[in-house]
C-alpha positions as CSV (number, residue, x, y, z in Angstrom):
1,X,0.0,0.0,0.0
2,X,1.6,3.3,-1.0
3,X,1.7,6.3,1.4
4,X,-1.2,8.1,-0.3
5,X,-3.6,5.3,0.2
6,X,-5.1,4.7,3.6
7,X,-7.2,1.6,4.4
8,X,-10.8,2.2,5.1
9,X,-11.6,-1.5,5.6
10,X,-13.4,-1.3,9.0
11,X,-13.9,-5.0,9.0
12,X,-10.2,-5.6,8.8
13,X,-9.6,-3.1,11.6
14,X,-12.1,-4.9,13.8
15,X,-10.7,-8.3,13.0
16,X,-7.1,-7.1,13.6
17,X,-8.2,-5.7,17.0
18,X,-9.8,-9.1,18.0
19,X,-6.5,-10.8,17.2
20,X,-4.4,-8.2,19.0
21,X,-6.6,-8.5,22.1
22,X,-6.1,-12.3,21.9
23,X,-2.3,-11.7,22.0
24,X,-1.5,-12.3,18.3
25,X,0.6,-10.2,16.0
26,X,-1.2,-8.8,13.0
27,X,0.1,-7.0,9.9
28,X,-1.4,-3.5,10.0
29,X,-1.8,-1.2,7.0
30,X,-2.1,2.5,7.5
31,X,-5.7,3.2,8.3
32,X,-7.7,6.3,7.5
33,X,-7.2,8.3,10.8
34,X,-10.9,9.4,11.1
35,X,-12.2,5.9,10.5
36,X,-9.7,4.4,12.9
37,X,-10.5,7.0,15.6
38,X,-14.3,6.5,15.2
39,X,-14.1,2.7,15.3
40,X,-11.9,2.7,18.3
41,X,-14.3,5.1,20.1
42,X,-17.1,2.6,19.2
43,X,-15.1,-0.3,20.5
44,X,-14.1,1.4,23.8
45,X,-17.7,2.7,24.3
46,X,-19.2,-0.8,23.7
47,X,-16.6,-2.5,25.8
48,X,-17.8,-0.7,28.9
49,X,-20.9,-2.8,28.9
50,X,-18.9,-6.0,28.6
51,X,-16.4,-5.1,31.4
52,X,-16.9,-6.9,34.7
53,X,-14.5,-4.9,36.8
54,X,-14.9,-1.3,37.9
55,X,-11.1,-0.9,37.2
56,X,-11.7,-1.9,33.6
57,X,-14.7,0.5,33.2
58,X,-12.6,3.4,34.6
59,X,-9.7,2.6,32.3
60,X,-12.1,2.3,29.3
61,X,-13.6,5.7,30.2
62,X,-10.1,7.2,30.2
63,X,-9.3,5.6,26.8
64,X,-12.5,7.1,25.4
65,X,-11.6,10.5,26.8
66,X,-8.0,10.3,25.4
67,X,-9.2,9.0,22.0
68,X,-11.8,11.8,21.7
69,X,-9.1,14.5,22.5
70,X,-5.9,13.1,21.0
71,X,-7.0,10.2,18.8
72,X,-5.9,6.6,19.0
73,X,-4.5,4.0,16.7
74,X,-4.6,0.2,16.4
75,X,-0.8,0.2,16.7
76,X,-1.2,1.9,20.1
77,X,-3.7,-0.8,21.1
78,X,-1.2,-3.5,20.2
79,X,1.3,-1.9,22.5
80,X,-1.3,-1.4,25.3
81,X,-2.5,-5.0,25.0
82,X,0.7,-6.2,26.5
83,X,0.0,-4.4,29.8
84,X,-3.7,-4.5,30.1
85,X,-5.6,-6.9,32.4
86,X,-7.6,-9.8,31.0
87,X,-11.0,-8.3,31.8
88,X,-10.1,-5.2,29.8
89,X,-8.9,-7.2,26.8
90,X,-11.9,-9.5,26.9
91,X,-14.3,-6.7,27.0
92,X,-12.6,-5.0,24.0
93,X,-12.5,-8.2,22.1
94,X,-16.2,-8.8,22.7
95,X,-17.0,-5.2,21.7
96,X,-15.0,-5.5,18.4
97,X,-16.8,-8.8,17.6
98,X,-20.2,-7.3,18.5
99,X,-19.5,-4.3,16.2
100,X,-18.4,-6.6,13.4
101,X,-21.6,-8.6,13.7
102,X,-23.7,-5.4,13.6
103,X,-21.8,-4.3,10.5
104,X,-22.6,-7.6,8.7
105,X,-26.3,-7.3,9.5
106,X,-26.2,-10.1,12.0
107,X,-25.0,-12.6,9.4
108,X,-21.5,-12.9,11.0
109,X,-21.3,-16.0,13.3
110,X,-18.5,-16.7,15.7
111,X,-17.6,-20.4,16.0
């Protein structure tokens, strides 16, 4: 992908996030910054409802605030995934899968 082309494939971004939160390495293209920021905000916002611990909900709120002010990237999420607690990673992974299912009109099924 050349420097002038930014990926707008939101399904790839969500699939990449799921794999990152599972602890896997994923090749990442340069994403369109607006699409990336908006999808990450959606993931963080949705993840709050899946989080079981207050600590995770607080951290997600902080990520939402930071993302809305400064932006966020999938690459940053890959770096953060190394240090975040399991509840936080699970809630983000579920949120990304939930958003992917919604985008596919409910046709997407997890095995």
